[in-house]
PAFI-888566 format. One record per residue: y, z, x of N, C-alpha, C in turn; residue in one letter. Coordinates in steps of 0.2 Angstrom, whole numbers, padded with zeros to 4 digits, always signed. Layout:
<rs>
YZXYZXYZXA/...
</rs>
This chain:
<rs>
-0110+0042+0090-0116+0045+0092-0115+0051+0096M/-0111+0050+0101-0110+0056+0106-0107+0062+0102R/-0103+0061+0097-0100+0067+0094-0106+0071+0090K/-0111+0067+0087-0117+0070+0084-0121+0074+0089L/-0122+0071+0095-0126+0075+0100-0122+0081+0102I/-0115+0081+0103-0112+0087+0105-0112+0092+0100L/-0111+0090+0094-0112+0095+0088-0118+0098+0088M/-0124+0094+0089-0130+0097+0089-0131+0102+0095A/-0128+0100+0100-0129+0105+0106-0125+0111+0104M/-0119+0111+0101-0116+0117+0099-0119+0121+0094I/-0121+0118+0088-0124+0121+0083-0132+0123+0084F/-0135+0119+0088-0142+0120+0090-0143+0127+0094G/-0138+0129+0097-0138+0135+0101-0135+0141+0098T/-0132+0140+0092-0129+0146+0089-0135+0151+0087V/-0134+0157+0089-0139+0162+0088-0144+0163+0093G/-0145+0159+0098-0150+0159+0103-0148+0162+0109C/-0142+0165+0109-0139+0168+0115-0142+0175+0116E/-0145+0176+0122-0148+0182+0124-0142+0187+0126T/-0144+0194+0126-0139+0199+0127-0136+0198+0134K/-0140+0196+0139-0138+0195+0146-0133+0189+0146A/-0134+0184+0142-0130+0178+0141-0123+0180+0138Q/-0124+0184+0133-0118+0187+0130-0113+0191+0134A/-0116+0194+0139-0112+0198+0144-0110+0195+0150N/-0112+0188+0150-0111+0184+0156-0104+0182+0157D/-0099+0183+0152-0092+0182+0152-0091+0174+0153D/-0096+0170+0151-0095+0163+0152-0094+0160+0159D/-0097+0163+0164-0096+0161+0171-0103+0158+0174T/-0108+0156+0170-0114+0153+0173-0114+0151+0180G/-0120+0151+0183-0120+0149+0190-0123+0142+0190D/-0119+0137+0192-0121+0130+0192-0126+0129+0197M/-0127+0133+0202-0131+0132+0208-0138+0134+0207G/-0140+0137+0201-0147+0139+0200-0150+0136+0194T/-0147+0130+0192-0150+0126+0187-0147+0128+0180G/-0143+0133+0179-0140+0135+0173-0136+0129+0171D/-0135+0128+0164-0130+0123+0162-0123+0124+0164P/-0120+0118+0166-0113+0119+0168-0108+0122+0163P/-0104+0126+0165-0099+0129+0161-0093+0125+0161I/-0090+0123+0155-0084+0119+0155-0078+0121+0158G/-0077+0128+0158-0071+0131+0161-0072+0130+0169A/-0078+0131+0172-0079+0130+0179-0078+0123+0181E/-0081+0118+0177-0081+0111+0179-0073+0109+0178V/-0070+0111+0173-0063+0109+0172-0059+0112+0179Y/-0060+0118+0180-0056+0121+0186-0058+0118+0192S/-0064+0116+0194-0066+0112+0200-0064+0105+0200D/-0063+0102+0194-0062+0094+0194-0056+0092+0191N/-0053+0096+0187-0047+0093+0183-0041+0097+0184C/-0041+0104+0185-0035+0108+0185-0030+0106+0191A/-0033+0103+0196-0028+0101+0202-0023+0096+0199G/-0025+0092+0194-0020+0087+0192-0017+0089+0185C/-0021+0092+0181-0019+0094+0174-0016+0102+0173H/-0018+0106+0179-0016+0113+0178-0021+0117+0175G/-0022+0123+0177-0026+0128+0173-0024+0128+0166I/-0018+0128+0164-0016+0129+0158-0015+0122+0154D/-0017+0117+0157-0017+0110+0154-0010+0107+0153G/-0005+0110+0156+0002+0108+0155+0004+0102+0160E/-0001+0100+0164+0000+0095+0169+0003+0097+0175G/+0002+0094+0181+0005+0095+0187+0009+0089+0190V/+0015+0090+0192+0019+0084+0194+0020+0079+0188G/+0018+0073+0190+0018+0068+0185+0012+0067+0181T/+0007+0071+0182+0001+0070+0178+0002+0073+0171N/-0002+0070+0166+0000+0072+0159-0003+0078+0157P/+0001+0081+0152-0001+0087+0149-0007+0086+0144S/-0012+0090+0145-0017+0089+0140-0016+0093+0134L/-0011+0098+0134-0009+0101+0128-0006+0096+0123V/-0002+0092+0126+0001+0087+0122-0004+0081+0120E/-0008+0079+0125-0011+0072+0124-0018+0073+0121R/-0022+0078+0122-0029+0079+0119-0029+0079+0112V/-0025+0082+0108-0025+0082+0101-0024+0075+0098P/-0021+0070+0102-0019+0063+0100-0025+0059+0101Q/-0030+0061+0105-0036+0057+0107-0042+0058+0102L/-0045+0053+0100-0051+0053+0096-0056+0056+0101T/-0062+0059+0098-0067+0062+0102-0070+0056+0106D/-0071+0050+0104-0074+0045+0108-0069+0043+0114E/-0062+0043+0112-0058+0041+0118-0058+0047+0123D/-0058+0053+0121-0058+0058+0126-0064+0058+0130L/-0070+0057+0127-0076+0057+0130-0076+0051+0135A/-0073+0046+0133-0073+0040+0138-0069+0041+0144S/-0063+0044+0143-0059+0046+0148-0062+0051+0153I/-0065+0056+0150-0069+0061+0155-0074+0057+0159I/-0078+0053+0155-0084+0050+0159-0082+0044+0164D/-0077+0040+0162-0076+0034+0166-0068+0034+0169I/-0064+0038+0166-0057+0038+0168-0054+0032+0164G/-0047+0031+0165-0044+0026+0162-0039+0023+0167N/-0034+0019+0165-0029+0016+0169-0025+0021+0174D/-0024+0027+0171-0020+0032+0175-0025+0037+0179L/-0031+0038+0176-0035+0043+0179-0042+0040+0181M/-0043+0041+0188-0050+0039+0190-0056+0043+0188P/-0062+0040+0188-0068+0044+0186-0068+0049+0192S/-0070+0055+0190-0071+0060+0195-0079+0061+0196V/-0083+0057+0193-0090+0057+0195-0094+0063+0193G/-0093+0065+0187-0096+0071+0184-0103+0068+0181L/-0108+0073+0181-0114+0072+0178-0113+0072+0171T/-0118+0069+0167-0117+0069+0159-0117+0076+0157Q/-0121+0081+0160-0120+0088+0157-0113+0091+0159D/-0110+0090+0165-0104+0092+0166-0099+0089+0162E/-0099+0082+0161-0095+0079+0156-0095+0082+0149S/-0101+0083+0147-0101+0086+0140-0098+0093+0140D/-0099+0097+0145-0097+0104+0145-0089+0104+0146A/-0086+0099+0150-0079+0099+0150-0076+0096+0144V/-0079+0092+0141-0077+0089+0134-0076+0095+0129F/-0081+0099+0128-0081+0104+0124-0076+0109+0126L/-0075+0111+0132-0070+0115+0135-0063+0113+0133Y/-0062+0106+0135-0055+0103+0134-0053+0103+0126V/-0058+0102+0122-0057+0102+0115-0055+0109+0113R/-0059+0114+0115-0058+0121+0113-0051+0123+0115D/-0049+0122+0122-0043+0124+0125-0037+0121+0123Q/-0037+0114+0122-0031+0110+0122-0030+0106+0115F/-0035+0107+0110-0033+0104+0104-0039+0100+0101G/-0040+0100+0095-0045+0096+0092-0042+0089+0090E/-0046+0085+0089-0044+0078+0086-0040+0079+0080E/-0035+0075+0080-0030+0076+0074-0025+0082+0075G/-0026+0086+0080-0021+0091+0081-0023+0098+0078G/-0029+0098+0075-0031+0104+0072-0034+0109+0077S/
</rs>
């Protein structure tokens, strides 16, 4: 179900971008009610352990290697509530959805595509 909602979010906004949004360079301002930008949420909440490039920091796992192995449902669950190795970071649903899309885009689609 979540996958369908995310797909609707992606495809529902295609073609609706204004010229100002297109020139915004994907940096939205989360403090003014704009939707969270996945890159910003990732940088603020995930990069400390997984690295900006997703290669992992210290003993923390590489997202480049791990993300393509996860189903959408498993990845969404880990982002939302954590798992045995990663605690929940307390993201809002909008932040969680944004970082899910960002992580999939940056570090690999389900099944490695």
